[in-house]
C-alpha positions in Angstrom: 37.6 51.5 19.2 39.1 48.2 18.0 41.2 48.0 21.2 38.1 48.6 23.3 36.2 45.8 21.5 39.2 43.4 21.8 39.5 44.2 25.5 35.8 43.6 26.1 35.9 40.4 24.1 39.0 39.2 26.1 37.3 40.0 29.4 34.1 38.2 28.4 36.1 35.2 27.3 38.1 35.0 30.5 35.0 35.5 32.6 33.2 32.6 30.8 36.2 30.4 31.2 36.5 31.2 34.9 32.8 30.6 35.4 33.0 27.3 33.6 35.9 26.2 35.8 34.1 27.2 39.0 30.9 25.3 38.2 31.1 22.1 40.2 28.1 20.5 38.5 29.6 20.9 35.1 33.0 19.6 36.3 31.4 16.6 38.0 29.5 15.8 34.8 32.7 16.0 32.8 34.6 13.8 35.2 31.8 11.2 35.4 31.6 11.1 31.6 35.3 10.3 31.5 34.9 7.7 34.2 32.1 6.0 32.3 34.1 5.9 29.1 37.0 4.2 30.8 34.8 1.8 32.6 33.0 0.8 29.4 36.4 0.1 27.7 37.5 -2.0 30.7 34.3 -4.0 30.8 34.5 -4.8 27.1 38.1 -6.1 27.7 37.1 -8.2 30.7 34.1 -9.7 28.8 36.3 -10.5 25.9 34.5 -8.1 23.5 37.6 -6.1 23.0 41.3 -7.2 23.2 43.3 -6.1 26.2 44.8 -2.7 25.6 47.2 -1.5 28.3 47.0 2.1 27.0 43.3 2.2 27.5 43.6 0.6 30.9 46.2 3.1 31.9 44.1 6.0 30.6 41.1 4.7 32.6 43.1 4.5 35.8 44.5 8.0 35.2 41.0 9.3 34.7 39.8 7.7 37.9 42.8 9.0 39.8 42.1 12.5 38.6 38.4 12.1 39.6 39.3 10.8 43.1 41.5 13.9 43.6 38.9 16.4 42.4 35.7 14.9 43.6 35.8 15.8 47.3 35.8 19.5 46.4 33.0 19.3 43.9 30.1 19.0 46.3 30.4 22.2 48.3 26.7 22.9 48.7 23.4 21.6 47.2 22.8 22.9 43.7 20.3 25.6 43.0 16.7 24.6 42.5 16.2 23.4 38.9 19.8 22.6 38.2 20.1 19.5 36.0 22.1 17.1 38.1 21.8 13.5 39.2 23.3 14.2 42.6 20.7 13.5 45.2 20.1 15.7 48.3 21.2 12.8 50.5 24.8 13.8 49.7 24.5 16.9 51.8 22.2 15.3 54.4 24.8 12.5 55.0 28.0 14.2 54.0 30.3 12.1 56.2 29.1 8.9 54.6 29.3 10.4 51.1 32.9 11.5 51.7 33.8 8.1 53.1 32.5 6.6 49.8 34.7 9.0 47.8 37.7 7.9 50.0 36.8 4.3 49.3 36.8 4.9 45.6 40.2 6.7 45.8 41.6 3.8 47.8 40.3 1.2 45.4 41.8 3.1 42.4 45.1 3.6 44.2 45.4 0.0 45.2 44.4 -1.4 41.9 46.1 0.9 39.5 49.4 -0.9 39.2 47.9 -4.3 39.4 46.2 -4.3 35.9 49.1 -4.9 33.5 47.6 -8.0 31.9 44.0 -9.1 31.2 44.1 -11.6 34.1 45.3 -8.9 36.5 42.7 -6.5 35.2 40.0 -9.0 35.9 41.1 -8.9 39.6 41.9 -5.2 39.8 38.8 -3.7 38.2 36.0 -5.1 40.5 37.0 -3.2 43.6 37.0 0.1 41.6 33.6 -0.8 40.0 32.2 -1.8 43.4 33.3 1.6 44.9 31.5 3.4 42.1 28.3 1.3 42.5 28.3 1.8 46.3 28.2 5.5 45.9 25.9 5.7 42.9 23.3 3.4 44.5 22.7 5.9 47.4 23.7 9.2 46.0 22.9 9.3 42.3 19.4 9.8 40.8 18.6 7.1 38.3 18.2 8.2 34.7 
């Protein structure tokens, strides 16, 4: 009896883990939350509100690199009706442009990543990354 309960619990746990990992909307939200956290830290440094912290800069660029790798596969099809997402239907209507914007983000991150080792370098390296985010969000993300 105990083995059966444990087996069923383990199966349920693995099923929920697998379902969570295959949910592109949840994964996108998680990535974007991490992106925002890194961007907020960077903006505070650039504005002089926080001191320069290379570890935080490195963490932000690592997050954005991870996002750039994963993002192209996280928009396979429009979400089901009623799904809470800020992704606009325009993504699937103009997929080629959307994918080009993701590629521009990936390029900006890749080209800027190793050029932000000091505050002055960060002030030059961050704007192309931020611009790539804004370019995509303006067209393809629903305002809050």
